N, C-alpha and C positions, 0 to 999 in steps of 0.2 A: 182733607177737601181743597183742592184748588182753584181759585178761582183767576183771572188775569181781564185787566179793564185798562182802560189807556186814557191817555189825555186826546184829543180829539181831533185831528190835521188830516190829509189828503190821505193818510199812511194812517191806517185804525188797527190798533187789536185789541180783540174783541175776546169774551169770557171762557176759558177752558175750565175744565173740573178733572179732579184726580184725586187721589186718596195716597197716603203713604202711611206704612208699618215704620218702628221702630226697629232698626237696624236694618234696613229695607233701601230699595230705591224705586224709585219711579221715574219713570220718561213721561214727560210733559210736550206735546205736540203744539208751542203756542203757537206756531205760525201758522197753523191749520185753519184757524176761523180768522185771522188777520186779513186785510183787504187792503186793494189799491190798484190802480189803474190795469185796466186790461194789458197779459202779457208780462206784464213785470212783476219778475223775481225777487221776493223780499228775503235780507238775509238780517239777521242777530246780530250787531256788533258789536254789542255791550252788556257787562251784566254787571249791575250796582256799579253804574260809572266808569267800570274797567274794561278796555279795550278787549274784546277776544275775536280770537278766531277758534275754526273747527278743532276739538279735540284741547282747547284752555279751558281751565276751572278755576272757578273760585271757592275760596273757604269763605263761610260767615264767621259770627262772633261765636255763635253755639256749635260750630265744629260741621253744620252740612257740608257738602261740596255740592256746585250746581257747574256740572260739565257742560258747554258745547259740542253737542255731537256733528259727526260729520254731513246728517242729513236733517239738519238744521232742528231737533229737536234737544230740548234741557232736559239732563238727567240729576236727580237731587239724590244724594246718599245723604240718609238722615243721620247715620253714625250712632246712634242712641240717643240722638236729640228730640224731645219730650214737649210740644208745646208748638208754636206758632209761629212760620217766617214768612217774610214780605221780604222778595227783591223788584229790584226795577231791570226792563232790558228796555235797547233800545233796536228798532229796526230800522232798515234802511233798504230805499226800492233801486239804490245805484244811480239814482241824480243827484242827492244831495237832499233829497226830501227823508228825514227820518221822523220817529214817532215813539214816546218813552210807554211802555207797558208795565204792567202790576201784575206779581203773580204773587198768590199768598198761599203757602204750605201749610195745611192743618196733618200733625203727624197725629193717628190714629193713638190713644193715650192705654195700655190696657194697665192691670193692677201689678201684672207683671214688669213694668218699667219705672215701679216707683223708686225715688233714691231715697236712701237712708245714711241719716247721718251718724259717721265715725268718727275717730283720733284724724283719722287718713282726708276727711274731708266726706263728702258724697260719694255714695256708691249705689252702684242700681242694684235692685234687691236679689238681681238673678247670680250674682257674681257672688253674693255673701257665701259664706259655710260655716259650720260648725267650728268654734273656737274666736272666730274671728271677733275682735272689739268694734260695739257699738255704743253709741253716746245715750245715756238713758237720762232723765230729767232727774231725777232722785240720785242714783248711784254712779252717776259719770260712767265712764267706759267700762262695760260688763260683756265677759266674753257670750257669745251666742252658742247655746247648748244644744241647738237642734234647728234645723230650716225645714218645714215641709213645704209642696205643690200641690195642689189641686185644681184641675185643668177641667173645664164645661166649657162642653162642643156648642154648637150651633142650635142642634137638634135638642139638648138639655135645657136651654135657655128657654126656646120656646115651648117644651111641654111644660117646664117647672119656671115661671119667670119670676118667683120669689128671690129663685137665683142670681136675677140679674144686679149685676152693681152697679153703685151711687157714686155720681160723680161730682166731685166739688170742684167748684171750676175758683181757679185763682182770686185772691181775697175775698171769697164768699163768708170765709169765718169770721175775720178782721183783715184789719192793715195790713196788706200783702201775705197775709195768712189763708189757706195754701200762697206757697211763692208762684206754684205752677196748678196746674189742673192735678186733681189728686182722683185717683180710681177706687175704691175697697167695696170688699164684700158686703149687702144689706146689714149684717150681725157686727160689723164690726165697729166699735165704740171710737169715738173722737171726743179729744178734750175739751169741756167748754168749763170758761172761765169768764163770769160775772156776776153782778151785783144781783142780779134775776136768779142766779142759781144758788146764793148765799139764802136770799130771801127762802126760795121753795126748801132747800136741801141739809139749812144751815152750814154749808162748806162753799166757798165760793168755786171751787175744782170741781166737775164731777165727770163721767165717763159716758156719753149718750149713744146709744147704736145709731147709725150712717140714717137708716130708713126711716127714722125719726123723726131725722131733720127734715127732709122734705120739702116740706112748707114753707120753710126760706127760700129767697133769692138765692140762686147758683148754686142750690142740691138738687141733685135730679135724680131720677132713674136714668143709667145709659142705656137709652133703646138702640140704639144704635152699633154696640157691638155687637157681633157675632159668635164673640165666641171669647172666654177671657182665662186668665189665668191669675190662682189665686196663691198668695205665700204664705206662710205661719212663721213667725220668727217667737223662738222660745227661749227665756232664760232662766237663772236659776230662782227667778219670783217675777211676778207681774209686775210690770215695766210701762213706764211710758218714752216714746221712742219721738225720732220727729223725724216725718212723711214729710216728702216734695215740703218741707218749711211749716209744717203743721204739727202738733201731737199728737200721738195715736198711739193704741194701746196695742202692747205684744200680746199673742198669744195666752190665751187669761185658762186657765187649767182646771174649771168647773167642767162637771160631768155634760152640759148640754154644749159647752164650745167644743169638746172632746169630740164629742161628735160629729165636728163638723169634717173632721181630717182623718176618716175612716179606719179600719181597724188594724191594718197593718202600723201605719202610724201611729194610732194608739198605742200598741205593743212597743215599740220602738219609745215610748213615750215614759211609759212604764218602767220598760228596765231602767230609764234613765233615774227616773222618779217615786220609786216602789209605792211611797207614800201614798199616791194618785187612787190604789188600789184598793183604800179601806175606806168604807163607807162613810164613815164617821169625820172624814178629813175634810175642810173646807178649805180651798186655797183661799188665802188674804189677797185682796185686790188692790191697786196701786191708789184706787180712789175709790168714791162713791160709783156703784154701779148705776144705772137708772135704769127704772123699769121702761118697758114700752109706754103704759100711758102717760108716763109722768112725763119722758120724753117729749114725748107728743105737745104736752099740755107746755114741757121748759120752750119749745119750739115755738109756737103759738104766743105765749109771753114777749118773746124776745120781737118777734112779726107787729104783735099789738104796739109795742113800744119803742120799735123802730132802734134796736140795740143789736149789735152786732156780738157774736157768742163768745168770741175771744177777745177780751178787754185790757 
């Protein structure tokens, strides 16, 4: 979402709205609703305090590039950025009267845009491939054995709302956790670390499905997303990885979890890990896996005591 507003002068920049996706561009006609005296032509003369002419660009700290086009519009190239951007732009009427407008760009964040910590720094999940090293909480850098992708379109989300992703806003789990909004599938487990977890489960750290945490502020069903891509990371064992600064699980190879990846993907995984085909085999979990009822109880206790999930 892009919203523009301004300081009030004789030249006024009014609100504009638009949306941008990851690795995409969006054109904003910031002047369309701006006002001045009759017959006056407005021009954008600065972006973030930098003088600009048509064709000039300003690169933001995040990597997003804002370009002033010849027709007076602004192009935002998100370049993989995930999160919210705010810029200022100065408009003038050619007589010396100017105004400062504000444009805020909200980049739509899909599950496919998650940043995963690796020895070489954060890497967007789409760029990972089998064999890449990923940092894990318990075993350091581990090679990724398999990565899968599931696309869910708008029609499917409308027909099966239980598949709608969960958005965990920045800071909703704890101080600075996650570092930026995190979007996961409803069943994707999030690591909770608290004294309440210790009292309930005898372990300070447990894994809870994201959908069981929606009682908490900042954790909601992402109803605004028309489609989503879910990615699955598989290692030699169930691991805790760092996703957008939050600790979350890798793919757990229990029978219910494997249903989420489809038949063809299951066959690939069984080829890599033939022991999974044994009916008596139980995959060890990285932490205690909390049931749905107990996960909701855990969330409620944190709400009642006003405690963060990650302490």
